VEXTIVO-264367 format. One record per residue (C-alpha): x, y, z; residue in three letters. Coordinates in pm, 1 decimal, always signed. Example, Ala and Ser with C-alpha at 12.3 -4.5 7.8 and 13.67 -1.06 7.14 Angstrom:
{east +1230.0 north -450.0 up +780.0 res ALA}
{east +1367.0 north -106.0 up +714.0 res SER}
END
This chain:
{east -3341.7 north -5609.5 up +11486.1 res MET}
{east -3546.3 north -5556.4 up +11172.3 res SER}
{east -3383.1 north -5497.5 up +10829.8 res THR}
{east -3503.8 north -5195.5 up +10616.4 res PRO}
{east -3726.0 north -5289.2 up +10322.4 res SER}
{east -3585.1 north -5188.5 up +9975.7 res PRO}
{east -3752.0 north -4878.7 up +9820.5 res ALA}
{east -4005.9 north -4957.4 up +9556.1 res PRO}
{east -3870.6 north -4916.2 up +9184.8 res ARG}
{east -4052.7 north -4664.4 up +8987.0 res ARG}
{east -4136.1 north -4772.1 up +8626.8 res SER}
{east -4117.3 north -4528.4 up +8327.6 res PHE}
{east -4463.8 north -4425.2 up +8189.2 res ASN}
{east -4413.8 north -4333.6 up +7821.1 res PHE}
{east -4771.3 north -4243.7 up +7794.5 res ALA}
{east -4721.9 north -3951.7 up +8042.0 res SER}
{east -4480.5 north -3795.2 up +7812.1 res TRP}
{east -4703.1 north -3798.5 up +7497.9 res LEU}
{east -4866.0 north -3465.8 up +7406.3 res PRO}
{east -5222.8 north -3415.4 up +7466.9 res SER}
{east -5492.4 north -3355.5 up +7183.0 res GLY}
{east -5426.2 north -2985.0 up +7146.9 res LYS}
{east -5051.6 north -3023.9 up +7159.8 res ALA}
{east -5065.1 north -3255.8 up +6855.5 res TRP}
{east -5234.5 north -2975.7 up +6650.5 res TRP}
{east -4952.5 north -2740.4 up +6746.0 res TRP}
{east -4689.6 north -2992.0 up +6633.7 res VAL}
{east -4850.9 north -3050.6 up +6301.9 res LEU}
{east -4884.0 north -2686.3 up +6245.8 res GLY}
{east -4526.4 north -2606.8 up +6333.4 res ALA}
{east -4426.3 north -2895.8 up +6089.2 res PHE}
{east -4638.3 north -2762.9 up +5807.9 res ALA}
{east -4509.6 north -2416.2 up +5846.3 res ILE}
{east -4141.4 north -2534.4 up +5845.0 res GLY}
{east -4212.2 north -2759.3 up +5537.7 res LEU}
{east -4359.3 north -2457.1 up +5344.1 res ALA}
{east -4071.6 north -2236.7 up +5430.4 res LEU}
{east -3818.5 north -2505.0 up +5312.3 res PHE}
{east -4008.4 north -2536.3 up +4986.6 res ALA}
{east -4016.1 north -2157.6 up +4933.1 res TRP}
{east -3637.6 north -2123.1 up +4993.1 res VAL}
{east -3551.2 north -2416.3 up +4782.9 res TRP}
{east -3763.1 north -2292.1 up +4477.4 res SER}
{east -3611.9 north -1946.8 up +4498.6 res GLY}
{east -3248.9 north -2088.1 up +4489.6 res ASN}
{east -3338.7 north -2307.8 up +4198.2 res ARG}
{east -3477.2 north -2035.8 up +3982.0 res ASN}
{east -3193.4 north -1791.0 up +4066.6 res ARG}
{east -2883.7 north -1816.6 up +3828.7 res ASN}
{east -2632.9 north -1670.9 up +4073.6 res ASP}
{east -2331.8 north -1854.6 up +3961.1 res GLY}
{east -2391.2 north -2214.9 up +4068.0 res PHE}
{east -2222.6 north -2457.0 up +3834.1 res TYR}
{east -2452.1 north -2692.9 up +3648.4 res ARG}
{east -2373.3 north -2965.9 up +3393.2 res ALA}
{east -2385.6 north -2846.8 up +3033.1 res GLY}
{east -2306.0 north -2484.3 up +3128.3 res GLU}
{east -1987.0 north -2295.3 up +3104.3 res GLU}
{east -1724.4 north -2390.2 up +3333.8 res ALA}
{east -1711.0 north -2198.6 up +3658.1 res PRO}
{east -1475.4 north -1885.8 up +3662.2 res PRO}
{east -1119.7 north -1964.6 up +3771.7 res THR}
{east -867.6 north -1727.6 up +3909.1 res SER}
{east -606.9 north -1646.4 up +3652.0 res GLU}
{east -252.9 north -1723.0 up +3762.0 res GLN}
{east -12.8 north -1409.5 up +3753.6 res PRO}
{east +252.7 north -1407.9 up +3500.2 res PHE}
{east +596.9 north -1413.5 up +3641.1 res TYR}
{east +911.3 north -1326.3 up +3431.6 res ALA}
{east +1160.9 north -1607.9 up +3424.2 res PRO}
{east +1467.3 north -1567.6 up +3652.1 res LEU}
{east +1811.5 north -1510.1 up +3485.5 res PRO}
{east +2016.1 north -1812.6 up +3420.2 res ALA}
{east +2273.6 north -1874.5 up +3698.0 res PRO}
{east +2640.3 north -1767.7 up +3615.6 res ALA}
{east +2873.1 north -2026.8 up +3521.1 res ALA}
{east +3140.2 north -2169.9 up +3732.6 res ALA}
{east +3405.2 north -1987.7 up +3568.0 res ASP}
{east +3248.7 north -1645.5 up +3625.8 res GLY}
{east +3139.8 north -1607.5 up +3263.9 res ASN}
{east +2771.0 north -1519.9 up +3267.9 res ALA}
{east +2559.0 north -1629.6 up +2960.9 res PRO}
{east +2471.7 north -1335.6 up +2746.4 res ALA}
{east +2120.6 north -1214.4 up +2803.2 res ALA}
{east +1887.5 north -1270.4 up +2508.5 res PRO}
{east +1859.9 north -938.8 up +2317.9 res GLN}
{east +1501.8 north -826.2 up +2212.4 res PRO}
{east +1432.0 north -866.2 up +1852.5 res ALA}
{east +1463.8 north -527.9 up +1665.2 res PRO}
{east +1131.6 north -392.0 up +1550.2 res GLU}
{east +1090.4 north -395.6 up +1173.8 res ALA}
{east +1113.8 north -57.6 up +1012.4 res ALA}
{east +790.9 north +68.5 up +861.6 res PRO}
{east +795.9 north -0.9 up +498.9 res GLN}
{east +734.7 north +282.9 up +263.3 res ALA}
{east +435.0 north +250.7 up +52.1 res PRO}
{east +508.8 north +113.3 up -291.9 res ASP}
{east +537.5 north +380.5 up -550.8 res GLU}
{east +268.2 north +361.5 up -804.6 res GLN}
{east +376.0 north +394.8 up -1174.8 res PRO}
{east +265.9 north +719.4 up -1325.6 res ARG}
{east +229.0 north +807.3 up -1697.2 res LEU}
{east +415.3 north +1114.0 up -1797.2 res VAL}
{east +319.4 north +1254.8 up -2120.0 res GLU}
{east +591.2 north +1435.9 up -2312.0 res ASN}
{east +426.9 north +1723.8 up -2491.1 res PRO}
{east +715.6 north +1734.9 up -2730.5 res ASN}
{east +828.2 north +1376.7 up -2814.3 res PRO}
{east +1148.3 north +1352.8 up -2984.0 res PRO}
{east +1107.7 north +1306.7 up -3360.8 res ALA}
{east +1209.0 north +959.9 up -3497.6 res PRO}
{east +1489.8 north +966.8 up -3755.9 res PRO}
{east +1359.4 north +994.7 up -4106.4 res GLN}
{east +1467.3 north +801.5 up -4396.3 res SER}
{east +1713.6 north +997.1 up -4615.2 res LEU}
{east +1797.8 north +905.9 up -4973.6 res PRO}
{east +2106.1 north +707.9 up -4988.8 res ASN}
{east +2394.6 north +897.9 up -5124.8 res ALA}
{east +2498.3 north +774.2 up -5460.4 res GLN}
{east +2838.9 north +650.5 up -5511.7 res PRO}
{east +3075.2 north +866.4 up -5702.4 res ALA}
{east +3027.2 north +773.5 up -6067.5 res PRO}
{east +3288.1 north +635.3 up -6287.0 res ALA}
{east +3464.3 north +883.5 up -6532.9 res PRO}
{east +3214.7 north +963.1 up -6776.3 res ALA}
{east +3279.3 north +989.0 up -7148.5 res ALA}
{east +3302.7 north +1338.8 up -7312.5 res SER}
{east +2957.0 north +1489.2 up -7315.3 res GLY}
{east +2787.7 north +1252.1 up -7056.6 res ALA}
{east +2545.4 north +1378.1 up -6800.3 res HIS}
{east +2605.0 north +1281.7 up -6429.2 res VAL}
{east +2289.6 north +1401.8 up -6210.7 res PRO}
{east +2350.0 north +1578.4 up -5874.6 res ALA}
{east +2311.2 north +1387.7 up -5553.7 res ALA}
{east +2278.6 north +1464.1 up -5177.2 res PRO}
{east +2605.1 north +1458.3 up -4985.3 res LEU}
{east +2636.6 north +1243.2 up -4658.2 res PRO}
{east +2580.1 north +1418.9 up -4335.9 res GLY}
{east +2277.6 north +1631.3 up -4423.5 res ASN}
{east +2040.3 north +1691.9 up -4128.9 res ARG}
{east +1719.9 north +1480.7 up -4129.3 res ALA}
{east +1382.9 north +1667.7 up -4130.5 res PRO}
{east +1234.7 north +1749.7 up -3804.9 res GLN}
{east +901.2 north +1548.3 up -3733.9 res TYR}
{east +627.2 north +1817.1 up -3664.0 res PRO}
{east +511.9 north +1737.0 up -3296.4 res ALA}
{east +139.8 north +1797.3 up -3393.8 res ALA}
{east +163.6 north +1550.4 up -3681.1 res SER}
{east +335.3 north +1310.0 up -3464.3 res LEU}
{east +61.6 north +1323.8 up -3199.3 res ARG}
{east -205.8 north +1281.6 up -3466.6 res ARG}
{east -20.0 north +991.6 up -3634.5 res GLY}
{east +13.4 north +1159.2 up -3959.8 res GLU}
{east +284.2 north +1013.1 up -4194.7 res GLY}
{east +366.1 north +983.9 up -4568.5 res GLY}
{east +615.3 north +1044.4 up -4826.3 res THR}
{east +705.8 north +1381.3 up -4978.0 res VAL}
{east +875.4 north +1413.9 up -5315.6 res ARG}
{east +1077.6 north +1747.1 up -5310.8 res VAL}
{east +1198.4 north +1900.0 up -5646.2 res ARG}
{east +1532.7 north +2070.3 up -5586.3 res VAL}
{east +1745.1 north +2293.0 up -5818.6 res GLU}
{east +2108.9 north +2239.5 up -5746.1 res VAL}
{east +2357.1 north +2493.4 up -5855.2 res THR}
{east +2715.4 north +2426.7 up -5998.2 res GLU}
{east +2857.4 north +2480.3 up -5650.0 res GLN}
{east +2631.9 north +2221.8 up -5497.0 res GLY}
{east +2393.6 north +2460.2 up -5323.4 res ASP}
{east +2022.7 north +2458.7 up -5340.5 res THR}
{east +1824.1 north +2698.2 up -5551.9 res GLY}
{east +1450.5 north +2666.9 up -5585.9 res ALA}
{east +1296.0 north +2407.1 up -5360.3 res VAL}
{east +926.7 north +2304.6 up -5390.6 res ASP}
{east +694.4 north +2012.8 up -5332.8 res VAL}
{east +650.6 north +1787.5 up -5644.2 res ALA}
{east +429.1 north +1533.9 up -5474.7 res GLU}
{east +253.4 north +1603.6 up -5141.5 res THR}
{east +223.4 north +1360.2 up -4853.1 res SER}
{east -131.7 north +1471.4 up -4760.9 res GLY}
{east -12.4 north +1682.6 up -4467.9 res SER}
{east +82.4 north +2052.3 up -4515.1 res ARG}
{east +292.7 north +2039.7 up -4198.1 res MET}
{east +494.0 north +1742.2 up -4318.7 res LEU}
{east +542.2 north +1901.8 up -4669.1 res ASP}
{east +677.4 north +2215.6 up -4509.2 res ARG}
{east +910.2 north +2031.4 up -4274.6 res ALA}
{east +1062.4 north +1840.7 up -4579.1 res ALA}
{east +1093.1 north +2152.4 up -4782.0 res VAL}
{east +1270.1 north +2346.8 up -4488.9 res ASN}
{east +1520.6 north +2060.9 up -4424.9 res ALA}
{east +1612.9 north +1999.8 up -4793.3 res VAL}
{east +1673.9 north +2371.2 up -4853.8 res ARG}
{east +1971.5 north +2357.8 up -4608.2 res SER}
{east +2123.9 north +2043.8 up -4766.2 res TRP}
{east +2453.4 north +2021.1 up -4967.0 res ARG}
{east +2472.2 north +1833.0 up -5291.4 res PHE}
{east +2729.7 north +1699.1 up -5530.7 res ARG}
{east +2675.4 north +1915.5 up -5840.9 res PRO}
{east +2589.6 north +1750.6 up -6165.2 res ALA}
{east +2843.1 north +1745.3 up -6455.1 res THR}
{east +2813.8 north +1758.9 up -6833.6 res ARG}
{east +3118.0 north +1676.4 up -7034.9 res GLY}
{east +3324.2 north +1678.4 up -6719.5 res GLY}
{east +3206.7 north +2017.5 up -6615.1 res ARG}
{east +2981.8 north +2127.1 up -6321.7 res PRO}
{east +2637.6 north +2213.5 up -6433.2 res ALA}
{east +2310.4 north +2306.0 up -6276.9 res THR}
{east +2060.9 north +2028.2 up -6232.5 res ASP}
{east +1715.9 north +1940.6 up -6099.2 res VAL}
{east +1663.8 north +1633.2 up -5872.8 res VAL}
{east +1374.9 north +1475.4 up -5688.7 res MET}
{east +1435.2 north +1394.9 up -5324.0 res VAL}
{east +1182.1 north +1168.0 up -5145.2 res PRO}
{east +1136.8 north +1223.5 up -4776.1 res ILE}
{east +943.6 north +962.0 up -4575.4 res THR}
{east +766.8 north +1039.5 up -4239.8 res PHE}
{east +679.9 north +735.4 up -4030.8 res ASN}
{east +509.3 north +783.0 up -3688.3 res PRO}
{east +562.5 north +425.7 up -3590.1 res ASN}
{east +947.0 north +450.4 up -3594.7 res GLN}
END
């Protein structure tokens, strides 16, 4: 009985798998087309600034975390819960500062004028001696004219007064002017209502003429 001979082993022929001459051209063409498409896509993505992060540029946008209010503090063991923090009261709007305003008084009060000092009572005079008349204390000071005060007018008026035996005024006129008719008139009007201690001669009242100086000073 004869034994079967083993089947012949087939060898792998690598050359049979290689493409032919035309197939090589197809492979090179497909590779060139694919390389061109890759270069075109890569250059387009490189020139496009579509949010890709690069070194030296601003940091990429990050999602903001939502803000959650803190939970209330847990109650104490004894049941007394801590007092919740009270919101700070809003400051009340402050009223605008009042600006100082200059108020002009059309009729400023007249400063007190200097009055002649009342002469002390003379000592008993000898028989036939003459004691001149003198203004009594409490006479009203002259009123400073408002127009003269605004203009700054001032000066001294010497008023000649005739004093009667009863101490009243008789004739009153200006002996020496102050340079302002309004000041002179104010001085005469004031002195006309004054009271005087009458003069005496030989111990008896007598008429007399005295000079009364009235000074107006706008700076007082």
